[in-house]
Steps between C-alpha positions, in 0.01 A plus 500: 500500500375181658141394476436563877637868452282552193189389679531794729485744201200676346418380140383797279340246250274351775132578520238447760124568481293695752125424465249724655155351602181651611292367787356210287855400389453622149815616335505887460849530362839317472826680469844342432800646657850415632541783749257677733525854634533545881249747655571849373601352169870608495669184582422167360542143623472162329292205615684186604347313190692722268848366593723324249421125444850433383550187292120447482492806271559458129720821507745351761850466353757275689850648534628181654262248329393213700435305179799266550421446871229252610393737764580850602658347813757328280673836457578494877709190450722681245494838687304682237172681555224490249422861402297696244316808419198654344508490117185725480684815622820606327 
């Protein structure tokens, strides 16, 4: 898949932190998560910050590696599209 396609997908390895403060802004608790339950707790959704970060991630593996191209746009000149996939999930 292309990087633009991957950026729309949820990453199960991503984590976000929810910090709860009291009235004086003292931290009461902090929880890390990558999905949140909707009201009722049956379905879940993922926050926008947990999407795939593609080639900025150490686990990203190129299928059509841009290593021999000066830029990703160089592939457009030869008709190929740079693509890859997540190496963390097999």
